[in-house]
C-alpha distance (Angstrom), angle and dihedral (degrees) to the residues before:
residue distance angle dihedral
M1 . . .
S2 3.79 . .
I3 3.77 128.9 .
G4 3.78 108.4 -121.8
L5 3.74 141.6 152.6
E6 3.79 90.5 -72.1
W7 3.79 91.6 63.8
S8 3.78 90.9 51.1
T9 3.77 84.9 59.3
V10 3.80 89.3 51.0
V11 3.80 88.4 55.9
R12 3.78 91.7 51.0
R13 3.79 92.1 46.4
A14 3.78 93.6 44.7
T15 3.78 92.0 53.8
G16 3.80 97.8 37.1
A17 3.75 133.3 86.2
S18 3.80 92.1 -108.1
A19 3.78 89.3 73.6
L20 3.77 92.5 55.0
L21 3.78 104.1 68.3
C22 3.80 92.4 117.2
V23 3.79 93.0 46.3
P24 3.81 105.2 33.4
L25 3.79 94.4 170.1
L26 3.79 96.3 51.2
L27 3.77 92.9 100.2
A28 3.78 95.4 38.3
L29 3.75 116.7 117.5
L30 3.77 90.7 -104.9
P31 3.81 112.8 63.2
G32 3.77 115.3 -122.1
I33 3.77 91.1 -118.4
V34 3.74 101.8 88.7
A35 3.77 98.9 106.2
G36 3.79 92.3 54.6
V37 3.79 95.5 41.4
R38 3.79 91.6 48.2
S39 3.76 92.2 57.6
G40 3.75 128.2 12.2
Q41 3.78 93.8 -178.0
N42 3.77 125.7 104.8
P43 3.80 106.2 -91.9
V44 3.79 90.9 -136.1
D45 3.80 88.3 68.7
A46 3.78 98.6 29.8
S47 3.79 100.4 100.4
P48 3.81 115.7 106.3
H49 3.80 85.1 -138.2
A50 3.82 93.3 51.2
S51 3.80 94.6 108.4
S52 3.80 91.0 62.4
A53 3.82 99.1 28.5
Q54 3.74 122.6 100.6
Y55 3.77 119.7 173.4
V56 3.77 114.2 -151.7
G57 3.82 103.3 177.3
S58 3.78 130.7 -119.1
I59 3.81 94.0 -81.2
A60 3.80 89.0 65.9
C61 3.80 89.4 52.9
S62 3.80 91.0 51.2
R63 3.80 92.4 64.7
C64 3.81 89.9 74.8
H65 3.80 100.8 18.6
D66 3.78 100.5 43.4
A67 3.81 98.7 146.2
I68 3.80 92.9 48.4
Y69 3.79 90.9 45.3
R70 3.81 93.4 51.0
S71 3.81 91.5 47.6
Y72 3.80 92.8 46.8
S73 3.81 92.3 47.5
R74 3.80 88.4 64.0
T75 3.82 93.6 55.1
A76 3.79 124.7 94.7
M77 3.82 91.1 -110.5
G78 3.78 90.9 50.4
R79 3.81 88.6 54.4
S80 3.82 98.1 37.8
M81 3.80 95.5 127.0
E82 3.76 134.6 12.5
P83 3.80 136.9 171.5
G84 3.79 113.8 -83.4
A85 3.78 90.4 -114.7
G86 3.81 89.8 65.6
E87 3.78 132.4 130.4
H88 3.82 97.8 -85.7
F89 3.79 100.3 95.5
S90 3.78 94.2 101.8
D91 3.81 91.3 52.3
L92 3.80 98.8 48.5
S93 3.82 104.1 72.1
L94 3.80 93.8 -121.2
P95 2.94 135.8 -139.2
A96 3.80 92.3 40.2
R97 3.79 132.3 -178.9
F98 3.77 129.0 -166.9
T99 3.79 133.9 -179.9
N100 3.79 120.7 -155.9
D101 3.80 104.1 -160.8
Q102 3.81 93.0 -176.4
I103 3.80 91.7 68.3
D104 3.82 97.8 21.1
R105 3.79 94.3 -119.3
R106 3.77 134.3 136.9
F107 3.76 127.7 -153.0
E108 3.77 138.1 -165.4
V109 3.80 132.0 -168.7
F110 3.78 119.8 -167.0
A111 3.79 144.1 155.8
R112 3.78 122.5 -122.2
D113 3.80 129.9 170.8
G114 3.79 92.6 -11.3
K115 3.81 95.1 -50.3
L116 3.79 134.8 102.1
Y117 3.79 121.3 -126.6
E118 3.77 134.6 -172.4
S119 3.81 125.8 -160.5
E120 3.77 133.3 -166.1
F121 3.80 119.8 -166.7
A122 3.78 142.3 160.6
P123 3.81 121.1 -137.8
A124 3.79 121.0 -134.5
A125 3.79 124.5 -139.3
D126 3.81 91.6 -103.6
G127 3.80 92.7 54.7
S128 3.78 95.8 -100.6
E129 3.78 124.1 116.4
M130 3.79 121.3 -101.2
F131 3.80 88.9 -158.2
R132 3.78 140.3 -18.7
D133 3.79 124.7 -158.3
T134 3.81 114.7 -169.5
R135 3.80 122.6 -176.9
S136 3.77 134.3 -178.9
I137 3.81 112.6 -120.4
A138 3.79 105.5 -121.9
W139 3.80 99.5 -178.6
M140 3.77 138.7 12.1
I141 3.81 118.8 -143.7
G142 3.78 116.9 -152.3
A143 3.78 140.4 38.1
G144 3.78 96.1 -117.1
M145 3.81 98.2 -98.1
N146 3.79 89.1 122.7
G147 3.78 98.3 -3.0
Y148 3.79 146.5 -76.9
G149 3.80 128.9 -71.0
P150 3.81 115.5 -155.4
V151 3.80 120.8 -139.2
V152 3.80 123.8 -159.0
E153 3.79 127.0 -161.0
Q154 3.81 129.4 -146.3
D155 3.79 125.9 171.2
H156 3.82 91.0 -18.0
Y157 3.81 92.3 -51.6
L158 3.79 120.9 118.9
F159 3.80 122.2 -143.2
Q160 3.78 137.2 -177.3
A161 3.79 113.0 -114.1
P162 3.82 116.6 -126.2
L163 3.81 95.2 -122.1
S164 3.82 127.8 55.5
F165 3.79 133.8 -177.2
Y166 3.82 118.0 -115.0
T167 3.78 116.9 -155.8
R168 3.80 100.3 -156.9
P169 3.83 96.7 61.9
G170 3.82 92.2 24.1
T171 3.81 91.6 -129.9
W172 3.78 141.8 110.6
G173 3.81 120.8 -107.5
P174 3.81 142.1 156.0
S175 3.78 114.3 -49.3
P176 3.82 115.6 -116.5
G177 3.80 106.8 -71.9
Y178 3.80 93.9 22.1
E179 3.79 98.5 82.1
S180 3.81 93.7 106.5
A181 3.81 103.3 0.4
D182 3.79 127.7 83.9
L183 3.78 103.4 -141.4
G184 3.78 96.5 151.8
F185 3.80 114.7 -161.8
N186 3.79 91.6 -38.3
R187 3.78 105.8 92.8
P188 3.81 103.8 113.0
I189 3.77 122.0 -137.5
L190 3.79 106.5 -131.8
A191 3.79 129.0 -149.4
G192 3.81 93.3 -108.7
C193 3.79 90.7 56.1
I194 3.78 100.9 44.4
F195 3.82 91.0 44.8
C196 3.79 89.8 79.1
H197 3.79 97.9 42.4
A198 3.80 101.4 45.5
G199 3.77 134.8 55.8
R200 3.78 96.8 -129.0
A201 3.77 120.1 -9.7
N202 3.79 122.2 -169.3
P203 3.82 106.5 -145.3
V204 3.78 119.4 177.1
A205 3.79 108.7 -118.6
G206 3.78 118.3 -112.5
T207 3.80 95.2 17.1
N208 3.77 134.0 113.0
G209 3.80 101.8 -120.4
Q210 3.81 103.1 -29.8
Y211 3.80 119.1 140.5
A212 3.78 136.9 -169.2
D213 3.79 122.3 -108.7
P214 2.99 107.7 -70.1
P215 3.80 97.6 29.5
F216 3.82 91.8 -153.3
S217 3.77 130.5 39.7
E218 3.79 86.5 -168.9
S219 3.77 121.2 11.1
S220 3.81 106.2 -157.1
I221 3.80 123.4 47.1
G222 3.77 104.7 -84.0
C223 3.80 143.9 -169.5
E224 3.80 94.4 -82.0
N225 3.80 93.3 57.1
C226 3.82 88.2 73.1
H227 3.81 102.5 21.4
G228 3.81 100.6 39.8
P229 3.82 126.6 -121.9
G230 3.77 111.3 -27.4
G231 3.80 103.2 -152.8
A232 3.82 96.6 99.9
H233 3.81 90.7 43.4
V234 3.80 92.6 52.0
D235 3.80 90.5 48.6
A236 3.81 91.8 48.8
M237 3.80 93.9 48.3
S238 3.79 90.4 46.9
H239 3.81 89.2 60.0
P240 3.82 103.4 34.7
S241 3.80 93.7 165.6
T242 3.80 91.7 63.8
A243 3.80 99.5 30.2
K244 3.79 113.6 118.2
G245 3.80 97.1 -174.7
A246 3.77 144.8 -1.5
H247 3.84 92.3 -102.7
I248 3.80 91.2 -152.0
V249 3.79 135.4 102.6
S250 3.80 116.5 -111.3
P251 3.83 108.5 -166.6
A252 3.81 90.3 -160.0
R253 3.82 89.6 62.8
L254 3.81 94.5 48.7
S255 3.78 126.4 92.0
P256 3.82 113.1 -92.5
Y257 3.82 88.2 -107.2
L258 3.80 94.4 56.0
A259 3.79 93.2 40.0
D260 3.79 91.0 51.6
N261 3.81 89.9 47.5
I262 3.80 88.8 64.9
C263 3.80 90.7 55.4
M264 3.81 94.5 39.7
A265 3.78 92.1 60.4
C266 3.80 86.9 76.2
H267 3.79 108.0 8.5
Q268 3.80 97.2 57.3
T269 3.78 118.7 61.9
G270 3.79 104.4 166.2
D271 3.79 119.8 -178.8
V272 3.78 93.5 -67.9
R273 3.80 135.2 8.5
V274 3.79 118.1 -157.0
L275 3.78 128.2 -171.3
K276 3.78 113.8 -138.3
P277 3.83 116.4 -111.3
G278 3.80 111.5 -72.7
K279 3.80 93.7 12.1
T280 3.78 133.3 116.6
Y281 3.79 131.1 -173.4
R282 3.79 87.9 -96.1
D283 3.81 86.4 71.0
V284 3.80 94.3 64.2
W285 3.78 98.9 113.1
P286 3.83 125.7 -171.6
G287 3.77 110.6 -122.3
Q288 3.81 93.8 25.0
P289 3.82 123.0 96.2
L290 3.79 108.9 -89.5
D291 3.81 86.5 -142.6
E292 3.81 88.9 73.1
T293 3.79 89.8 66.5
L294 3.79 111.2 16.1
S295 3.80 137.2 29.4
I296 3.81 117.7 -154.4
L297 3.79 111.3 -161.2
I298 3.77 136.8 -178.7
V299 3.78 134.4 -166.9
P300 3.82 107.1 -108.0
P301 3.81 107.5 -98.2
S302 3.77 123.3 -130.8
P303 3.82 132.6 -156.3
E304 3.82 86.6 -103.5
S305 3.80 91.7 50.3
P306 3.82 107.9 29.4
P307 3.83 123.2 -178.5
D308 3.78 93.6 -97.4
V309 3.82 99.8 151.6
D310 3.80 124.7 115.9
H311 3.80 103.6 -176.6
V312 3.82 108.5 106.4
E313 3.81 92.2 -27.4
H314 3.78 94.2 108.5
Y315 3.80 100.9 128.3
Y316 3.79 97.2 46.1
S317 3.80 91.6 46.3
M318 3.79 89.7 51.9
T319 3.82 91.8 52.8
L320 3.80 89.6 58.0
S321 3.81 90.7 58.2
K322 3.78 122.2 104.3
C323 3.81 87.1 -133.2
Y324 3.80 90.6 60.8
R325 3.80 96.1 42.5
S326 3.80 93.4 46.0
S327 3.79 90.8 51.6
G328 3.79 91.6 59.0
A329 3.85 89.1 -115.7
R330 3.82 90.5 -57.7
L331 3.79 91.8 117.7
S332 3.79 104.9 93.0
C333 3.77 139.0 173.5
I334 3.80 93.0 -92.3
S335 3.81 91.4 51.2
C336 3.79 85.1 80.5
H337 3.80 104.7 15.5
D338 3.79 127.6 63.8
P339 3.83 102.1 -166.6
H340 3.81 89.8 -154.4
V341 3.80 92.7 61.1
Q342 3.78 132.8 52.7
P343 3.79 114.8 -177.5
T344 3.77 117.8 -142.9
P345 3.81 118.1 -107.9
V346 3.82 87.7 -99.3
E347 3.81 92.8 49.6
A348 3.83 97.0 41.1
P349 3.83 100.9 81.6
A350 3.79 94.2 54.5
Y351 3.81 92.4 37.8
F352 3.80 94.5 56.0
S353 3.81 93.6 38.0
R354 3.79 87.1 61.6
K355 3.80 88.0 54.1
C356 3.80 89.8 53.3
M357 3.80 90.2 50.9
A358 3.80 89.7 62.6
C359 3.82 86.0 78.6
H360 3.80 104.2 13.6
S361 3.78 136.6 46.2
N362 3.79 134.9 -145.5
Q363 3.78 87.1 -98.5
S364 3.82 90.4 59.8
C365 3.79 91.1 74.8
K366 3.80 117.9 79.5
I367 3.80 92.1 -148.2
P368 3.84 110.6 87.8
L369 3.80 113.3 -104.5
Q370 3.81 91.2 -125.5
V371 3.79 90.3 58.4
R372 3.78 92.2 46.8
M373 3.79 92.8 48.6
S374 3.81 91.1 51.7
K375 3.81 92.1 60.6
Q376 3.78 126.3 87.8
P377 2.93 112.8 -93.4
A378 3.78 93.0 28.1
N379 3.80 122.0 -124.4
D380 3.80 92.1 -8.3
C381 3.82 104.0 179.3
A382 3.82 95.6 175.8
G383 3.78 92.7 45.8
C384 3.81 90.0 61.3
H385 3.77 102.2 31.8
M386 3.85 100.8 32.7
P387 3.81 104.5 30.2
K388 3.76 122.9 -174.9
R389 3.79 114.1 -112.8
D390 3.79 133.8 -172.3
I391 3.79 116.7 -91.1
Q392 3.77 105.7 -123.2
V393 3.81 95.7 -155.0
I394 3.81 96.8 48.4
S395 3.78 121.5 53.8
H396 3.82 120.6 -125.4
S397 3.82 92.0 6.7
S398 3.78 136.3 117.7
A399 3.78 138.4 -171.8
T400 3.78 136.5 -165.7
N401 3.79 115.6 -98.6
H402 3.83 102.4 -125.4
R403 3.80 94.9 -163.7
I404 3.79 97.5 100.3
I405 3.79 106.2 -141.8
A406 3.79 131.8 -171.2
R407 3.80 92.5 -145.7
P408 3.80 135.1 5.4
D409 3.82 94.8 -106.2
E410 3.80 95.4 47.8
P411 3.82 108.5 140.1
F412 3.77 122.7 -129.2
P413 3.80 113.1 -94.7
D414 3.79 115.4 -100.0
I415 3.81 91.1 -113.0
T416 3.81 88.1 68.3
F417 3.78 90.3 76.4
H418 3.81 98.0 40.6
Q419 3.81 104.2 52.3
A420 3.79 101.8 107.5
A421 3.80 114.6 104.1
A422 3.79 121.1 -127.2
A423 3.80 89.8 -118.1
M424 3.81 90.8 57.8
P425 3.82 108.9 21.7
D426 3.81 97.5 167.2
L427 3.83 99.1 53.7
I428 3.80 136.7 43.4
D429 3.80 117.4 -142.0
L430 3.79 107.2 -144.3
D431 3.80 98.2 -170.2
P432 3.82 109.0 37.8
A433 3.78 115.5 158.1
P434 3.82 113.8 -108.0
G435 3.79 109.5 -79.6
K436 3.80 93.2 21.6
E437 3.79 98.3 79.4
A438 3.81 92.9 113.2
A439 3.80 96.6 40.9
A440 3.78 125.1 106.9
L441 3.77 119.2 -121.6
P442 3.82 121.3 -108.4
D443 3.79 112.4 -83.6
L444 3.81 92.2 -116.7
T445 3.80 89.4 57.4
L446 3.79 91.8 46.0
L447 3.80 90.8 49.2
E448 3.76 91.9 59.6
A449 3.79 93.9 40.8
Y450 3.80 94.2 50.8
G451 3.80 90.9 42.5
E452 3.79 93.1 55.9
L453 3.80 93.3 43.4
A454 3.81 92.5 47.8
A455 3.80 89.7 62.2
S456 3.81 89.5 72.9
R457 3.82 103.8 11.1
P458 3.82 112.3 56.3
Q459 3.80 90.9 -168.7
Y460 3.81 88.5 76.7
V461 3.81 95.8 56.6
G462 3.81 91.9 86.9
S463 3.81 92.9 49.9
Y464 3.78 90.2 48.5
L465 3.79 93.3 52.1
Q466 3.80 92.2 47.1
V467 3.80 92.6 53.0
L468 3.80 91.0 45.0
A469 3.81 90.9 52.4
R470 3.81 89.6 53.3
L471 3.79 92.8 47.8
E472 3.79 92.0 47.4
K473 3.80 86.2 66.4
S474 3.81 101.1 33.1
E475 3.83 101.0 38.4
P476 3.82 107.4 27.2
G477 3.78 90.8 147.1
N478 3.79 94.4 58.9
A479 3.81 114.3 106.4
M480 3.81 93.8 -148.2
V481 3.79 90.6 53.0
Q482 3.80 92.9 49.2
A483 3.81 91.5 47.4
S484 3.79 90.4 49.3
V485 3.81 92.6 48.6
G486 3.80 88.1 49.0
R487 3.81 90.2 52.8
R488 3.81 90.5 48.5
E489 3.81 91.9 51.0
L490 3.79 91.2 45.4
K491 3.78 92.6 54.5
A492 3.81 89.8 46.7
G493 3.82 91.3 54.6
N494 3.82 94.2 -112.8
F495 3.78 93.1 132.6
A496 3.81 100.5 167.1
S497 3.80 90.9 50.6
A498 3.80 90.3 45.1
A499 3.80 92.1 53.0
E500 3.80 91.1 49.1
H501 3.81 94.0 52.8
L502 3.79 94.4 42.0
Q503 3.80 91.9 51.2
R504 3.80 88.7 49.5
A505 3.82 89.8 52.2
L506 3.79 91.5 51.4
A507 3.80 90.2 50.7
L508 3.82 92.1 51.8
S509 3.79 98.7 54.6
P510 3.80 141.7 9.0
P511 3.83 108.5 -63.3
Q512 3.79 115.1 -86.2
A513 3.80 122.4 -151.2
T514 3.79 97.5 -126.4
T515 3.81 93.1 46.3
C516 3.80 89.3 52.9
A517 3.82 90.3 48.9
D518 3.81 91.5 48.6
L519 3.79 91.0 50.2
A520 3.80 89.8 49.9
D521 3.81 88.9 53.2
A522 3.81 92.4 50.1
L523 3.81 92.5 47.0
T524 3.80 91.1 49.9
H525 3.80 89.8 56.4
L526 3.81 88.5 48.8
D527 3.83 88.6 55.3
R528 3.80 91.7 -112.8
K529 3.78 92.4 127.0
D530 3.79 98.4 155.0
D531 3.81 89.9 54.9
A532 3.79 88.7 46.2
V533 3.81 91.2 57.0
T534 3.81 89.8 50.4
W535 3.81 91.0 56.3
L536 3.80 92.2 43.8
D537 3.80 88.6 54.8
K538 3.81 89.2 52.1
S539 3.80 91.3 48.7
I540 3.80 91.4 52.0
R541 3.79 92.0 48.9
L542 3.79 89.2 53.3
D543 3.82 94.2 43.9
P544 3.81 106.9 22.0
F545 3.80 96.2 173.1
N546 3.80 99.7 54.4
P547 3.83 108.9 116.3
F548 3.80 93.9 -164.8
T549 3.79 96.8 62.2
Q550 3.80 93.0 41.4
R551 3.81 91.6 52.1
T552 3.78 89.4 48.1
L553 3.79 91.8 51.2
V554 3.80 90.9 55.2
V555 3.80 89.9 51.6
R556 3.80 94.3 47.7
L557 3.80 92.9 49.0
I558 3.81 90.6 52.0
D559 3.80 88.3 48.4
L560 3.80 88.4 56.2
K561 3.83 90.5 46.1
Q562 3.80 89.8 -119.4
Y563 3.78 90.4 142.4
A564 3.81 98.6 164.5
R565 3.81 91.3 54.3
A566 3.79 90.9 42.8
R567 3.77 91.2 53.9
A568 3.82 91.3 48.0
A569 3.80 90.1 49.7
L570 3.79 89.7 48.9
E571 3.81 91.0 49.6
H572 3.79 89.3 51.7
Y573 3.79 92.3 46.7
V574 3.79 93.5 54.0
Q575 3.79 90.4 46.3
V576 3.82 90.8 54.9
F577 3.83 96.9 36.4
P578 3.82 105.4 29.4
Q579 3.82 91.5 159.3
D580 3.83 91.0 70.6
A581 3.80 100.2 101.6
F582 3.80 94.7 -175.9
M583 3.80 94.0 54.9
R584 3.80 91.2 44.7
R585 3.81 88.8 57.2
M586 3.78 90.2 48.7
L587 3.79 90.3 52.0
E588 3.80 91.1 51.1
K589 3.81 89.7 53.4
A590 3.79 91.6 46.0
R591 3.79 92.0 51.4
A592 3.78 89.9 51.5
Q593 3.82 91.8 57.8
P594 3.80 127.7 69.5
V595 3.78 115.9 -111.6
P596 3.84 110.6 -122.1
């Protein structure tokens, strides 16, 4: 194997943003290690309530609440995720073929022997195939309202499949994020994502998409997601003569704030969501303030850039409604939604109009009742005042605008543009605990929030660095802080200092893949290339489906003239990431040359 111009290109690609499509935050100021550094424990046992919590599953609930269970099982939440070998084959227009001309890829989806499969391949000029990657679909996310998103599994890692089914056109198309990027079957599904689509997922802490076996204790969103673990309740109801309480959370009996917190955990994305130090998504607990576990933050809107997004921004949109503000924040999600019931599209207009009539009357509307009743659907309050709009980030999909408006051109209320607190003027906290609305967030939380935002909003770089400077003095024994300081020094070219801080971070917590990769980078610049390869190997073991570190390893091995190892690493890379045309060409050239 010779070192030529092509390998210089590998170096550029391995260290450039183009290699990072699967891990877009890898080069952000904040390393993508925070979740693992925050908490080294197994997320299955991470809850502070774990000693007294016993999950029993929705089937156990159905033994006493059969009618509610059967009704809920027909809702979109009750069907949020199912095994890939489900009952959807007749609805999915199979077999299906799709060509993505932007990335020159072809796809197929087909059923065989009771299972669903998805293939990605690239045609050659002579009609043959340059590669074909076929995976069994292990799980299907979605209930079909907008579509279905296939999930594949490999070595206990879960990945998004490149093609999804969209209900509105009844066809298959690129999955969200794949419209113009060729990510293959290597886009990991992280704990924060699957938390809202599954009943109880079992992610492995500190990993990039790895899950326990089985990956889900309950696949679809179930009773305990809103009511809390049911073990104590089942025990109490089994011995009613000695039971002192129901031992279960009833959202209807909670304050509007706590009830909305249950919904917000999944129905409010914001611009950034940050787990509090030491917390995981398993710690989100119905009936407890969400603020104890998770902060949901948005960039303060302006009149030039109003908060005009519908996709998973339901709670915040509702708070900007006159209905919400006039109610003194007593209007809540469950004022209009009964999670146990989902009306059909035909039933929905009348169903939600009845909800409106709890506060309004037919005389409240300026349009004559006779005119409203003559329309189809008749007297549709939500259709006029909460219209569905296309979701910009997901093709062929729509969502209800939860800012209830009197007329289409209704301006945003003035409060929309004056919500940031003086203690934190560049972010709005959407779920502060009562009495803490004006308080600043802990610096560790701000560090992660600013770090994520800085990846796409340069105006937050300064805030990030300021918080990091404070934490460098106040929390020097925190692994996340040391890793972040190491990343800062690395980007500044202070390689010896970077190596020192990164090694300190690795000594303070279980090794994290990105910290190992950063240390390898620093050691390479310090001409300690053998040590750098050692840390790259560790990074790959911790995150085996990261194309950036595997590309970098190939480059470093060539640098060290370890051509046999470089070729083996290249062979492995192409096996894991066959869609990478450039690396496939490099492998062909390497195979054509004798190994010294």
